[in-house]
C-alpha positions as CSV (number, residue, x, y, z in Angstrom):
1,M,12.7,40.5,55.7
2,K,9.4,42.3,54.7
3,F,7.6,40.9,51.8
4,S,5.4,42.8,49.4
5,P,2.2,41.2,48.1
6,Q,4.0,40.6,44.8
7,D,6.8,38.7,46.6
8,T,4.2,36.5,48.3
9,T,2.4,35.7,45.0
10,T,5.8,34.9,43.4
11,I,6.7,32.4,46.1
12,E,3.2,30.8,45.8
13,K,3.6,30.4,42.0
14,L,7.2,29.2,42.4
15,E,6.2,26.4,44.8
16,K,3.6,25.3,42.3
17,G,5.7,25.7,39.2
18,L,8.8,24.1,40.6
19,S,6.9,21.4,42.6
20,I,8.8,22.3,45.8
21,K,8.1,23.4,49.3
22,I,9.8,26.7,50.1
23,E,10.6,27.5,53.7
24,K,13.3,30.3,53.4
25,K,11.3,32.6,51.3
26,E,13.8,35.4,51.3
27,I,16.4,33.2,49.6
28,F,14.1,32.6,46.6
29,I,13.3,36.3,46.3
30,K,17.0,37.0,46.3
31,A,17.5,34.4,43.7
32,L,15.1,36.3,41.4
33,T,16.8,39.7,42.0
34,H,19.1,40.7,39.1
35,K,22.2,42.7,40.0
36,T,20.7,45.8,38.1
37,F,17.6,45.8,40.3
38,A,19.7,45.5,43.5
39,F,22.0,48.2,42.3
40,E,19.2,50.6,41.7
41,K,17.8,49.9,45.2
42,G,21.2,50.7,46.6
43,D,21.7,47.1,47.9
44,I,23.9,45.2,45.6
45,G,24.2,42.5,48.2
46,S,20.6,41.5,47.6
47,S,21.4,40.4,44.1
48,N,21.4,36.7,43.0
49,E,25.0,36.6,42.1
50,L,26.2,34.6,45.1
51,L,23.4,32.1,44.7
52,E,24.3,31.8,41.0
53,F,27.8,30.9,42.0
54,L,26.5,28.3,44.5
55,G,24.0,26.8,42.1
56,D,26.5,26.5,39.3
57,S,28.9,24.5,41.6
58,V,26.0,22.3,43.1
59,L,24.6,21.6,39.6
60,N,28.0,20.6,38.2
61,F,28.7,18.4,41.2
62,Y,25.5,16.6,41.0
63,I,25.4,16.0,37.3
64,S,29.1,14.8,37.5
65,K,28.2,12.4,40.3
66,K,25.1,11.1,38.4
67,L,27.0,10.6,35.2
68,F,29.9,8.8,37.1
69,E,27.2,6.4,38.5
70,L,25.2,5.9,35.2
71,F,28.2,5.4,33.0
72,P,31.0,3.6,35.0
73,K,32.8,2.6,31.9
74,A,33.1,6.0,30.2
75,N,36.4,7.9,30.3
76,E,37.0,11.3,31.6
77,G,36.6,13.0,28.2
78,A,33.3,11.3,27.5
79,L,31.9,12.2,30.9
80,T,33.0,15.8,30.3
81,R,31.3,16.0,27.0
82,M,28.2,14.5,28.5
83,R,28.1,17.0,31.3
84,S,28.7,19.9,28.9
85,S,25.7,18.7,26.8
86,L,23.5,19.0,29.9
87,V,25.0,22.1,31.6
88,N,25.3,24.9,29.0
89,T,23.7,28.2,28.4
90,R,21.3,26.8,25.8
91,Q,20.1,24.0,27.9
92,L,19.8,25.9,31.1
93,S,18.0,28.9,29.5
94,K,15.6,26.4,27.9
95,I,14.7,24.9,31.3
96,A,14.4,28.2,32.9
97,K,12.0,29.4,30.3
98,N,10.0,26.3,30.6
99,L,9.7,26.9,34.3
100,N,8.6,30.6,33.6
101,L,11.4,31.9,35.7
102,H,11.6,35.0,33.5
103,K,8.2,36.1,34.6
104,F,9.4,36.5,38.2
105,L,12.9,38.1,37.7
106,K,13.3,41.6,39.0
107,V,15.6,43.6,36.7
108,G,16.7,47.3,36.7
109,S,14.8,49.9,34.7
110,S,17.9,50.6,32.7
111,F,17.6,47.4,30.8
112,E,16.2,47.8,27.3
113,G,13.8,45.3,25.7
114,D,12.8,42.0,27.3
115,V,16.2,41.2,28.9
116,T,14.7,38.4,30.9
117,L,14.5,36.3,27.9
118,R,18.2,36.6,27.1
119,P,19.7,33.1,27.3
120,T,22.5,34.1,29.6
121,V,20.1,35.9,32.0
122,L,17.8,32.9,32.0
123,A,20.7,30.4,32.6
124,D,22.1,32.5,35.5
125,T,18.6,32.7,37.1
126,L,18.1,28.9,36.9
127,E,21.5,28.5,38.6
128,A,20.5,31.0,41.4
129,I,17.2,29.1,41.9
130,I,19.2,25.8,42.3
131,G,21.4,27.5,44.7
132,A,18.4,28.6,46.7
133,I,16.9,25.2,46.7
134,F,20.2,23.8,48.0
135,V,20.2,26.4,50.9
136,D,16.6,25.8,51.6
137,S,16.4,22.0,51.5
138,G,19.9,20.7,51.0
139,L,21.2,18.1,48.5
140,K,18.0,16.0,48.8
141,G,15.9,18.9,47.4
142,V,18.4,19.7,44.7
143,S,18.5,16.2,43.5
144,Q,14.8,15.9,43.1
145,F,14.7,19.1,41.2
146,I,17.6,18.2,38.9
147,E,16.3,14.6,38.3
148,K,13.0,16.1,37.3
149,N,14.3,18.9,34.9
150,F,17.5,17.4,33.4
151,E,17.4,14.4,31.1
152,I,20.7,12.9,32.5
153,E,20.1,9.4,31.2
154,K,20.0,10.7,27.6
155,A,23.5,12.4,27.8
156,E,25.2,9.6,26.3
157,D,23.3,10.0,23.0
158,S,24.9,13.4,22.5
159,I,28.6,12.8,23.1
160,D,29.5,12.0,19.6
161,A,27.4,14.5,17.7
162,K,30.4,15.8,15.8
163,S,31.4,12.4,14.4
164,K,27.8,11.6,13.3
165,L,27.5,14.9,11.6
166,Q,30.8,14.5,9.8
167,Q,29.7,11.0,8.6
168,I,26.4,12.4,7.2
169,T,28.0,15.5,5.4
170,Q,30.8,13.4,3.9
171,K,28.3,10.8,2.6
172,K,25.8,13.4,1.4
173,Y,28.2,16.2,0.1
174,G,31.7,14.9,0.2
175,I,32.7,17.6,2.6
176,L,33.3,18.3,6.3
177,P,31.3,20.7,8.5
178,E,32.9,24.0,9.2
179,Y,32.7,25.3,12.8
180,R,33.0,29.0,13.6
181,V,33.3,30.7,17.0
182,V,30.9,33.6,16.8
183,K,30.8,34.8,20.4
184,E,32.9,34.5,23.5
185,E,31.6,36.1,26.7
186,G,31.9,35.9,30.5
187,V,34.7,36.2,33.0
188,P,37.9,34.2,32.4
189,H,37.0,31.5,34.8
190,K,33.5,31.1,33.6
191,K,33.3,31.7,29.9
192,T,30.5,30.8,27.4
193,F,31.4,30.1,23.8
194,T,28.8,30.3,20.9
195,V,29.7,28.3,17.8
196,E,27.9,28.0,14.5
197,V,28.4,25.1,12.2
198,F,28.1,25.5,8.5
199,V,27.6,22.7,5.8
200,N,28.0,23.7,2.1
201,G,28.4,27.3,3.2
202,K,24.9,27.3,4.9
203,L,24.2,27.6,8.6
204,A,23.2,24.2,9.9
205,G,23.2,24.7,13.6
206,S,24.5,26.7,16.6
207,G,25.4,25.9,20.1
208,T,26.9,27.2,23.4
209,G,29.3,25.6,25.9
210,P,31.9,26.4,28.6
211,N,34.7,25.6,26.0
212,K,35.0,25.5,22.2
213,K,34.7,21.7,22.0
214,A,31.6,21.6,24.1
215,A,30.0,24.5,22.0
216,E,30.9,22.7,18.7
217,N,29.3,19.5,20.0
218,S,26.2,21.5,20.9
219,A,26.1,23.0,17.4
220,A,26.5,19.5,15.9
221,Q,23.6,18.2,17.9
222,Q,21.3,20.9,16.5
223,A,22.5,20.3,13.0
224,L,21.8,16.6,13.4
225,K,18.2,17.1,14.2
226,K,17.8,18.9,10.8
227,Y,19.4,16.1,8.9
228,E,17.9,13.3,10.8
229,K,14.4,14.8,10.1
230,G,15.1,15.3,6.4
């Protein structure tokens, strides 16, 4: 694969920003190629979609394995909620943005506005990068990257956010929080739900997740930050 000067610069910055050593450079260039860019170039096979699929699977496997080891007494439901608090669009997009992945993503000219900052695009790009790391350096490389960028040990703190929020609102206002699904997107086997939580008719928080329960818990976590501060 022939690299442009821009591609070479991208790889150098990625190595520094991600604190990894890249051997298969073409894999990482592919991970940063959105399907719209690949389509415009007439080579849809060069997009990051397959690496995104791989990265999603590897990430969920590793997070599940780690949670299983860290919380041996937790039941399946608790582990699922903990995993959802770590692997959701909001969290993944936040990590991707912190790593400046949006600055390297190649997108088609048909996109309007700063599409690289859309949460779903950022999250998909991070999954593609994780897929690339797995291809390049195996599970060892992936584990080092995930351990550095995901606060897995803190997952237990977020599993009962809805109950905590309910206790606060009942004590303070004598009412229950109201959760509303405001968006549902993605293919049937990989959907993302966006939920907003209202207290006293006012928006208190929003969150995303692979199912309604996970999205509600994520929204409750955001609302709790507000109430715990004030």
